[in-house]
Backbone as JSON Lines, residues from 0, in Angstrom:
{"i":0,"aa":"M","n":[0.82,-1.18,0.0],"ca":[0.0,0.0,0.0],"c":[0.86,1.25,0.0]}
{"i":1,"aa":"G","n":[1.94,1.24,0.75],"ca":[2.86,2.37,0.75],"c":[2.46,3.46,1.73]}
{"i":2,"aa":"R","n":[3.26,4.49,1.71],"ca":[3.06,5.61,2.61],"c":[1.88,6.46,2.17]}
{"i":3,"aa":"L","n":[1.06,6.91,3.13],"ca":[-0.1,7.72,2.81],"c":[0.33,9.13,2.42]}
{"i":4,"aa":"R","n":[-0.37,9.7,1.44],"ca":[-0.09,11.08,1.05],"c":[-0.65,12.04,2.08]}
{"i":5,"aa":"K","n":[0.05,13.15,2.26],"ca":[-0.45,14.18,3.15],"c":[-1.56,14.94,2.44]}
{"i":6,"aa":"P","n":[-2.56,15.37,3.21],"ca":[-3.6,16.19,2.58],"c":[-3.01,17.5,2.1]}
{"i":7,"aa":"T","n":[-3.6,18.06,1.05],"ca":[-3.1,19.29,0.46],"c":[-3.0,20.41,1.48]}
{"i":8,"aa":"A","n":[-4.0,20.53,2.35],"ca":[-3.98,21.6,3.35],"c":[-2.73,21.51,4.21]}
{"i":9,"aa":"L","n":[-2.35,20.31,4.62],"ca":[-1.16,20.13,5.44],"c":[0.1,20.42,4.62]}
{"i":10,"aa":"R","n":[0.14,19.99,3.37],"ca":[1.3,20.27,2.51],"c":[1.5,21.79,2.35]}
{"i":11,"aa":"V","n":[0.41,22.52,2.12],"ca":[0.5,23.97,1.94],"c":[0.96,24.64,3.22]}
{"i":12,"aa":"L","n":[0.43,24.2,4.37],"ca":[0.86,24.77,5.64],"c":[2.34,24.52,5.91]}
{"i":13,"aa":"E","n":[2.86,23.41,5.39],"ca":[4.27,23.08,5.55],"c":[5.15,23.81,4.54]}
{"i":14,"aa":"G","n":[4.53,24.62,3.69],"ca":[5.28,25.39,2.72],"c":[5.39,24.74,1.36]}
{"i":15,"aa":"G","n":[4.75,23.61,1.17],"ca":[4.8,22.91,-0.11],"c":[3.7,23.37,-1.05]}
{"i":16,"aa":"K","n":[3.73,22.81,-2.23],"ca":[2.7,23.11,-3.23],"c":[1.77,21.9,-3.35]}
{"i":17,"aa":"P","n":[0.54,22.15,-3.75],"ca":[-0.38,21.03,-3.93],"c":[0.12,20.08,-5.0]}
{"i":18,"aa":"R","n":[-0.03,18.77,-4.77],"ca":[0.32,17.77,-5.78],"c":[-0.85,17.56,-6.73]}
{"i":19,"aa":"N","n":[-2.04,17.59,-6.17],"ca":[-3.23,17.29,-6.94],"c":[-4.14,18.51,-6.93]}
{"i":20,"aa":"K","n":[-4.12,19.28,-7.99],"ca":[-4.92,20.5,-8.05],"c":[-6.41,20.18,-8.16]}
{"i":21,"aa":"R","n":[-6.73,18.93,-8.46],"ca":[-8.14,18.53,-8.56],"c":[-8.57,17.66,-7.37]}
{"i":22,"aa":"E","n":[-7.82,17.76,-6.29],"ca":[-8.16,17.01,-5.08],"c":[-9.55,17.44,-4.61]}
{"i":23,"aa":"P","n":[-10.4,16.49,-4.25],"ca":[-11.73,16.85,-3.76],"c":[-11.63,17.78,-2.55]}
{"i":24,"aa":"Q","n":[-12.48,18.78,-2.53],"ca":[-12.5,19.75,-1.44],"c":[-13.82,19.64,-0.7]}
{"i":25,"aa":"P","n":[-13.84,18.9,0.42],"ca":[-15.09,18.72,1.16],"c":[-15.57,20.03,1.78]}
{"i":26,"aa":"D","n":[-16.82,20.01,2.18],"ca":[-17.42,21.13,2.87],"c":[-16.57,21.49,4.09]}
{"i":27,"aa":"T","n":[-16.25,22.75,4.25],"ca":[-15.37,23.18,5.33],"c":[-16.11,23.44,6.64]}
{"i":28,"aa":"T","n":[-17.37,23.08,6.7],"ca":[-18.13,23.23,7.95],"c":[-17.54,22.32,9.01]}
{"i":29,"aa":"I","n":[-17.38,22.86,10.21],"ca":[-16.85,22.03,11.3],"c":[-17.89,20.98,11.67]}
{"i":30,"aa":"P","n":[-17.49,19.71,11.73],"ca":[-18.46,18.66,12.04],"c":[-18.9,18.72,13.51]}
{"i":31,"aa":"D","n":[-20.11,18.25,13.76],"ca":[-20.61,18.17,15.13],"c":[-19.95,17.01,15.85]}
{"i":32,"aa":"C","n":[-19.75,17.2,17.14],"ca":[-19.21,16.13,17.98],"c":[-20.28,15.06,18.14]}
{"i":33,"aa":"P","n":[-19.94,13.79,17.86],"ca":[-20.93,12.72,18.04],"c":[-21.35,12.61,19.51]}
{"i":34,"aa":"D","n":[-22.65,12.47,19.75],"ca":[-23.14,12.41,21.13],"c":[-22.83,11.08,21.81]}
{"i":35,"aa":"W","n":[-22.47,10.05,21.04],"ca":[-22.19,8.74,21.62],"c":[-20.76,8.59,22.14]}
{"i":36,"aa":"L","n":[-19.91,9.6,21.94],"ca":[-18.54,9.51,22.43],"c":[-18.5,9.49,23.96]}
{"i":37,"aa":"L","n":[-17.48,8.86,24.5],"ca":[-17.24,8.91,25.94],"c":[-17.01,10.37,26.36]}
{"i":38,"aa":"N","n":[-17.27,10.69,27.62],"ca":[-17.14,12.08,28.07],"c":[-15.74,12.66,27.84]}
{"i":39,"aa":"D","n":[-14.7,11.87,28.14],"ca":[-13.35,12.37,27.9],"c":[-13.07,12.55,26.41]}
{"i":40,"aa":"A","n":[-13.7,11.74,25.57],"ca":[-13.57,11.89,24.12],"c":[-14.23,13.19,23.67]}
{"i":41,"aa":"K","n":[-15.39,13.5,24.23],"ca":[-16.06,14.77,23.9],"c":[-15.22,15.96,24.33]}
{"i":42,"aa":"D","n":[-14.6,15.85,25.51],"ca":[-13.73,16.94,25.97],"c":[-12.56,17.14,25.01]}
{"i":43,"aa":"E","n":[-11.97,16.03,24.55],"ca":[-10.85,16.12,23.6],"c":[-11.32,16.7,22.28]}
{"i":44,"aa":"W","n":[-12.5,16.29,21.82],"ca":[-13.08,16.84,20.59],"c":[-13.2,18.36,20.72]}
{"i":45,"aa":"N","n":[-13.8,18.8,21.83],"ca":[-14.02,20.24,22.03],"c":[-12.71,21.01,22.17]}
{"i":46,"aa":"R","n":[-11.67,20.34,22.6],"ca":[-10.35,20.98,22.72],"c":[-9.67,21.11,21.36]}
{"i":47,"aa":"I","n":[-9.72,20.05,20.55],"ca":[-8.9,20.0,19.34],"c":[-9.63,20.39,18.06]}
{"i":48,"aa":"A","n":[-10.92,20.09,17.96],"ca":[-11.64,20.33,16.7],"c":[-11.6,21.79,16.25]}
{"i":49,"aa":"P","n":[-11.85,22.76,17.13],"ca":[-11.8,24.14,16.66],"c":[-10.43,24.55,16.14]}
{"i":50,"aa":"Q","n":[-9.38,24.03,16.76],"ca":[-8.03,24.37,16.32],"c":[-7.73,23.75,14.95]}
{"i":51,"aa":"L","n":[-8.1,22.48,14.78],"ca":[-7.89,21.83,13.48],"c":[-8.7,22.52,12.39]}
{"i":52,"aa":"H","n":[-9.92,22.89,12.69],"ca":[-10.77,23.57,11.72],"c":[-10.2,24.93,11.35]}
{"i":53,"aa":"R","n":[-9.72,25.65,12.35],"ca":[-9.17,27.0,12.12],"c":[-8.01,26.98,11.13]}
{"i":54,"aa":"I","n":[-7.19,25.94,11.18],"ca":[-6.04,25.9,10.26],"c":[-6.32,25.1,8.99]}
{"i":55,"aa":"G","n":[-7.58,24.71,8.81],"ca":[-7.98,24.07,7.56],"c":[-7.74,22.58,7.49]}
{"i":56,"aa":"L","n":[-7.56,21.91,8.62],"ca":[-7.28,20.48,8.61],"c":[-8.46,19.64,9.08]}
{"i":57,"aa":"L","n":[-9.63,20.26,9.23],"ca":[-10.82,19.52,9.64],"c":[-12.0,20.0,8.81]}
{"i":58,"aa":"T","n":[-12.64,19.06,8.15],"ca":[-13.82,19.37,7.34],"c":[-14.96,18.45,7.76]}
{"i":59,"aa":"S","n":[-16.1,18.64,7.14],"ca":[-17.28,17.85,7.5],"c":[-17.07,16.35,7.33]}
{"i":60,"aa":"V","n":[-16.27,15.93,6.38],"ca":[-16.08,14.49,6.14],"c":[-15.05,13.85,7.07]}
{"i":61,"aa":"D","n":[-14.4,14.64,7.9],"ca":[-13.39,14.12,8.82],"c":[-13.96,13.73,10.18]}
{"i":62,"aa":"R","n":[-15.27,13.78,10.3],"ca":[-15.93,13.52,11.58],"c":[-15.56,12.15,12.15]}
{"i":63,"aa":"A","n":[-15.65,11.11,11.35],"ca":[-15.38,9.76,11.85],"c":[-13.92,9.6,12.28]}
{"i":64,"aa":"A","n":[-12.99,10.14,11.51],"ca":[-11.57,10.02,11.86],"c":[-11.27,10.75,13.16]}
{"i":65,"aa":"L","n":[-11.83,11.95,13.32],"ca":[-11.58,12.69,14.56],"c":[-12.28,12.01,15.73]}
{"i":66,"aa":"A","n":[-13.48,11.48,15.51],"ca":[-14.2,10.75,16.57],"c":[-13.38,9.53,17.01]}
{"i":67,"aa":"A","n":[-12.8,8.82,16.05],"ca":[-11.99,7.64,16.39],"c":[-10.76,8.04,17.2]}
{"i":68,"aa":"Y","n":[-10.12,9.15,16.81],"ca":[-8.98,9.65,17.59],"c":[-9.42,9.97,19.02]}
{"i":69,"aa":"C","n":[-10.49,10.73,19.14],"ca":[-10.96,11.15,20.47],"c":[-11.37,9.96,21.33]}
{"i":70,"aa":"Q","n":[-12.04,8.98,20.72],"ca":[-12.46,7.79,21.47],"c":[-11.25,6.98,21.92]}
{"i":71,"aa":"S","n":[-10.25,6.86,21.05],"ca":[-9.01,6.16,21.44],"c":[-8.34,6.88,22.6]}
{"i":72,"aa":"Y","n":[-8.34,8.21,22.53],"ca":[-7.77,9.02,23.61],"c":[-8.49,8.73,24.93]}
{"i":73,"aa":"A","n":[-9.83,8.72,24.9],"ca":[-10.62,8.49,26.11],"c":[-10.38,7.08,26.67]}
{"i":74,"aa":"K","n":[-10.31,6.08,25.79],"ca":[-10.08,4.7,26.24],"c":[-8.69,4.55,26.83]}
{"i":75,"aa":"W","n":[-7.71,5.21,26.23],"ca":[-6.35,5.2,26.76],"c":[-6.34,5.79,28.17]}
{"i":76,"aa":"K","n":[-7.07,6.9,28.33],"ca":[-7.13,7.55,29.63],"c":[-7.79,6.64,30.67]}
{"i":77,"aa":"L","n":[-8.87,5.97,30.28],"ca":[-9.54,5.03,31.2],"c":[-8.61,3.9,31.62]}
{"i":78,"aa":"A","n":[-7.94,3.31,30.64],"ca":[-7.01,2.21,30.93],"c":[-5.88,2.69,31.82]}
{"i":79,"aa":"D","n":[-5.38,3.9,31.57],"ca":[-4.28,4.44,32.36],"c":[-4.72,4.71,33.8]}
{"i":80,"aa":"E","n":[-5.97,5.11,33.99],"ca":[-6.47,5.32,35.36],"c":[-6.5,4.02,36.14]}
{"i":81,"aa":"V","n":[-6.88,2.92,35.5],"ca":[-6.86,1.61,36.16],"c":[-5.43,1.22,36.5]}
{"i":82,"aa":"I","n":[-4.52,1.43,35.56],"ca":[-3.12,1.09,35.78],"c":[-2.56,1.88,36.96]}
{"i":83,"aa":"K","n":[-2.88,3.17,37.02],"ca":[-2.4,4.0,38.13],"c":[-2.95,3.51,39.47]}
{"i":84,"aa":"A","n":[-4.21,3.12,39.48],"ca":[-4.85,2.7,40.72],"c":[-4.44,1.29,41.14]}
{"i":85,"aa":"Q","n":[-4.26,0.38,40.17],"ca":[-4.06,-1.03,40.52],"c":[-2.72,-1.6,40.1]}
{"i":86,"aa":"G","n":[-1.92,-0.83,39.4],"ca":[-0.61,-1.3,38.99],"c":[-0.61,-1.95,37.62]}
{"i":87,"aa":"L","n":[0.57,-2.26,37.12],"ca":[0.73,-2.87,35.81],"c":[0.41,-4.36,35.8]}
{"i":88,"aa":"T","n":[0.51,-4.99,36.97],"ca":[0.33,-6.44,37.05],"c":[-0.61,-6.81,38.2]}
{"i":89,"aa":"Y","n":[-1.01,-8.07,38.19],"ca":[-1.76,-8.63,39.32],"c":[-1.25,-10.05,39.55]}
{"i":90,"aa":"E","n":[-1.51,-10.55,40.76],"ca":[-1.0,-11.87,41.12],"c":[-2.11,-12.9,41.11]}
{"i":91,"aa":"L","n":[-1.79,-14.09,40.66],"ca":[-2.7,-15.23,40.72],"c":[-2.17,-16.18,41.81]}
{"i":92,"aa":"Y","n":[-3.09,-16.7,42.6],"ca":[-2.69,-17.54,43.74],"c":[-3.17,-18.97,43.54]}
{"i":93,"aa":"D","n":[-2.45,-19.91,44.14],"ca":[-2.89,-21.31,44.13],"c":[-3.82,-21.55,45.32]}
{"i":94,"aa":"E","n":[-4.28,-22.8,45.48],"ca":[-5.23,-23.12,46.55],"c":[-4.66,-22.87,47.94]}
{"i":95,"aa":"D","n":[-3.34,-22.89,48.07],"ca":[-2.7,-22.7,49.38],"c":[-2.44,-21.23,49.69]}
{"i":96,"aa":"G","n":[-2.8,-20.36,48.77],"ca":[-2.58,-18.92,49.0],"c":[-1.22,-18.42,48.57]}
{"i":97,"aa":"N","n":[-0.45,-19.27,47.9],"ca":[0.87,-18.87,47.41],"c":[0.73,-18.23,46.02]}
{"i":98,"aa":"V","n":[1.61,-17.29,45.77],"ca":[1.59,-16.65,44.45],"c":[2.0,-17.68,43.41]}
{"i":99,"aa":"R","n":[1.09,-17.94,42.48],"ca":[1.36,-18.9,41.41],"c":[2.07,-18.2,40.26]}
{"i":100,"aa":"C","n":[1.59,-17.0,39.89],"ca":[2.23,-16.23,38.82],"c":[1.77,-14.78,38.87]}
{"i":101,"aa":"V","n":[2.5,-13.95,38.16],"ca":[2.17,-12.53,38.04],"c":[1.78,-12.28,36.6]}
{"i":102,"aa":"Q","n":[0.63,-11.65,36.42],"ca":[0.1,-11.37,35.07],"c":[0.08,-9.87,34.8]}
{"i":103,"aa":"Q","n":[0.27,-9.53,33.56],"ca":[0.1,-8.14,33.14],"c":[-1.4,-7.83,33.1]}
{"i":104,"aa":"R","n":[-1.79,-6.69,33.58],"ca":[-3.2,-6.28,33.52],"c":[-3.63,-6.12,32.07]}
{"i":105,"aa":"P","n":[-4.87,-6.47,31.74],"ca":[-5.38,-6.27,30.38],"c":[-5.35,-4.8,29.96]}
{"i":106,"aa":"E","n":[-5.48,-3.91,30.92],"ca":[-5.48,-2.47,30.63],"c":[-4.16,-2.0,30.05]}
{"i":107,"aa":"V","n":[-3.07,-2.71,30.35],"ca":[-1.77,-2.35,29.77],"c":[-1.81,-2.55,28.26]}
{"i":108,"aa":"G","n":[-2.34,-3.68,27.83],"ca":[-2.47,-3.95,26.39],"c":[-3.44,-2.98,25.73]}
{"i":109,"aa":"I","n":[-4.54,-2.68,26.42],"ca":[-5.52,-1.73,25.89],"c":[-4.88,-0.36,25.72]}
{"i":110,"aa":"A","n":[-4.16,0.09,26.75],"ca":[-3.5,1.4,26.68],"c":[-2.49,1.44,25.53]}
{"i":111,"aa":"N","n":[-1.71,0.37,25.38],"ca":[-0.72,0.33,24.3],"c":[-1.38,0.38,22.92]}
{"i":112,"aa":"Q","n":[-2.46,-0.36,22.75],"ca":[-3.18,-0.36,21.47],"c":[-3.77,1.02,21.18]}
{"i":113,"aa":"C","n":[-4.35,1.63,22.2],"ca":[-4.91,2.98,22.02],"c":[-3.82,3.98,21.65]}
{"i":114,"aa":"L","n":[-2.66,3.87,22.27],"ca":[-1.56,4.79,21.94],"c":[-1.11,4.62,20.49]}
{"i":115,"aa":"K","n":[-1.1,3.39,19.98],"ca":[-0.77,3.18,18.56],"c":[-1.79,3.86,17.67]}
{"i":116,"aa":"Q","n":[-3.07,3.72,18.02],"ca":[-4.13,4.36,17.23],"c":[-4.01,5.88,17.32]}
{"i":117,"aa":"I","n":[-3.75,6.4,18.49],"ca":[-3.61,7.84,18.68],"c":[-2.46,8.36,17.81]}
{"i":118,"aa":"K","n":[-1.34,7.64,17.81],"ca":[-0.19,8.06,17.01],"c":[-0.55,8.13,15.53]}
{"i":119,"aa":"T","n":[-1.29,7.15,15.04],"ca":[-1.72,7.15,13.64],"c":[-2.6,8.34,13.34]}
{"i":120,"aa":"F","n":[-3.58,8.6,14.2],"ca":[-4.47,9.74,13.98],"c":[-3.73,11.07,14.11]}
{"i":121,"aa":"C","n":[-2.81,11.15,15.06],"ca":[-2.02,12.39,15.21],"c":[-1.23,12.67,13.94]}
{"i":122,"aa":"S","n":[-0.67,11.64,13.37],"ca":[0.08,11.81,12.13],"c":[-0.85,12.27,11.01]}
{"i":123,"aa":"A","n":[-2.04,11.68,10.92],"ca":[-2.98,12.04,9.87],"c":[-3.44,13.49,9.99]}
{"i":124,"aa":"F","n":[-3.59,13.98,11.2],"ca":[-4.06,15.35,11.41],"c":[-2.92,16.34,11.65]}
{"i":125,"aa":"G","n":[-1.67,15.9,11.59],"ca":[-0.54,16.81,11.8],"c":[-0.43,17.29,13.23]}
{"i":126,"aa":"L","n":[-0.7,16.41,14.19],"ca":[-0.75,16.82,15.6],"c":[0.51,16.52,16.41]}
{"i":127,"aa":"E","n":[1.5,15.89,15.82],"ca":[2.68,15.59,16.62],"c":[3.71,16.71,16.45]}
{"i":128,"aa":"P","n":[4.62,16.83,17.43],"ca":[5.6,17.92,17.39],"c":[6.4,17.99,16.09]}
{"i":129,"aa":"S","n":[6.78,16.85,15.52],"ca":[7.57,16.89,14.29],"c":[6.75,17.45,13.13]}
{"i":130,"aa":"S","n":[5.44,17.19,13.12],"ca":[4.58,17.75,12.07],"c":[4.43,19.26,12.26]}
{"i":131,"aa":"R","n":[4.24,19.68,13.51],"ca":[4.1,21.12,13.77],"c":[5.36,21.88,13.39]}
{"i":132,"aa":"A","n":[6.52,21.25,13.59],"ca":[7.77,21.93,13.26],"c":[7.88,22.21,11.77]}
{"i":133,"aa":"K","n":[7.19,21.41,10.95],"ca":[7.25,21.58,9.5],"c":[6.23,22.59,8.99]}
{"i":134,"aa":"I","n":[5.23,22.92,9.81],"ca":[4.15,23.79,9.35],"c":[4.6,25.24,9.37]}
{"i":135,"aa":"E","n":[4.36,25.9,8.25],"ca":[4.63,27.32,8.11],"c":[3.3,28.04,8.07]}
{"i":136,"aa":"L","n":[3.19,29.12,8.81],"ca":[1.97,29.9,8.74],"c":[1.86,30.51,7.35]}
{"i":137,"aa":"P","n":[0.64,30.75,6.89],"ca":[0.47,31.33,5.56],"c":[1.23,32.64,5.43]}
{"i":138,"aa":"N","n":[1.83,32.84,4.26],"ca":[2.54,34.09,4.02],"c":[2.04,34.71,2.74]}
{"i":139,"aa":"S","n":[2.61,35.81,2.34],"ca":[2.11,36.53,1.18],"c":[2.87,36.21,-0.1]}
{"i":140,"aa":"Q","n":[3.7,35.19,-0.09],"ca":[4.42,34.83,-1.31],"c":[3.45,34.32,-2.36]}
{"i":141,"aa":"P","n":[3.64,34.71,-3.62],"ca":[2.73,34.23,-4.66],"c":[2.89,32.72,-4.87]}
{"i":142,"aa":"A","n":[1.77,32.09,-5.13],"ca":[1.75,30.67,-5.45],"c":[0.62,30.46,-6.44]}
{"i":143,"aa":"D","n":[0.36,29.23,-6.82],"ca":[-0.73,29.01,-7.76],"c":[-2.07,29.36,-7.1]}
{"i":144,"aa":"D","n":[-3.13,29.46,-7.89],"ca":[-4.44,29.91,-7.41],"c":[-4.96,29.07,-6.24]}
{"i":145,"aa":"F","n":[-4.84,27.75,-6.35],"ca":[-5.38,26.89,-5.3],"c":[-4.68,27.15,-3.97]}
{"i":146,"aa":"A","n":[-3.36,27.22,-3.98],"ca":[-2.62,27.45,-2.75],"c":[-2.95,28.82,-2.17]}
{"i":147,"aa":"D","n":[-3.12,29.84,-3.03],"ca":[-3.5,31.17,-2.55],"c":[-4.86,31.14,-1.87]}
{"i":148,"aa":"K","n":[-5.81,30.46,-2.49],"ca":[-7.16,30.37,-1.91],"c":[-7.12,29.62,-0.58]}
{"i":149,"aa":"L","n":[-6.34,28.55,-0.52],"ca":[-6.24,27.77,0.71],"c":[-5.61,28.6,1.82]}
{"i":150,"aa":"R","n":[-4.53,29.27,1.5],"ca":[-3.89,30.12,2.51],"c":[-4.83,31.23,3.0]}
{"i":151,"aa":"A","n":[-5.56,31.82,2.07],"ca":[-6.5,32.88,2.43],"c":[-7.6,32.35,3.34]}
{"i":152,"aa":"S","n":[-8.13,31.17,3.04],"ca":[-9.21,30.63,3.87],"c":[-8.7,30.26,5.24]}
{"i":153,"aa":"I","n":[-7.46,29.76,5.31],"ca":[-6.88,29.39,6.6],"c":[-6.63,30.64,7.44]}
{"i":154,"aa":"A","n":[-6.2,31.71,6.79],"ca":[-5.92,32.95,7.5],"c":[-7.2,33.71,7.84]}
{"i":155,"aa":"G","n":[-8.33,33.26,7.32],"ca":[-9.6,33.89,7.62],"c":[-9.88,35.13,6.82]}
{"i":156,"aa":"R","n":[-9.23,35.26,5.66],"ca":[-9.44,36.44,4.82],"c":[-10.63,36.27,3.93]}
């Protein structure tokens, strides 16, 4: 399958030029937060969605991807709370009360899986520090029409 292409909006913010001038441009309306998300997922949505929308990286069709990121974040937080309260492992005992073995808590695996998903979504939305370091704020240098329009919409002009 290969490496995924960056969306044009992210490429332009990083100072690049669009590769596909005919790339579909979804409705730029900010999507509504799904009401079925966990409470911590809704909090994360409300924290990040306006910022992503403001810089042009969130459109109406990105609702499911952002919901999945937020839900993974909330599940990671839940698993981490259990780990903090009960530790990384638990003990199993034999009939005599002796420790038979020590097991890793299931929440450790859940937290690790959620973190992998979060990393994937962060990369897709340009949310990790290395992605932010590449992003350039819109400037007034001339570029092709599409890039100019994108920069103008991101800057709110």
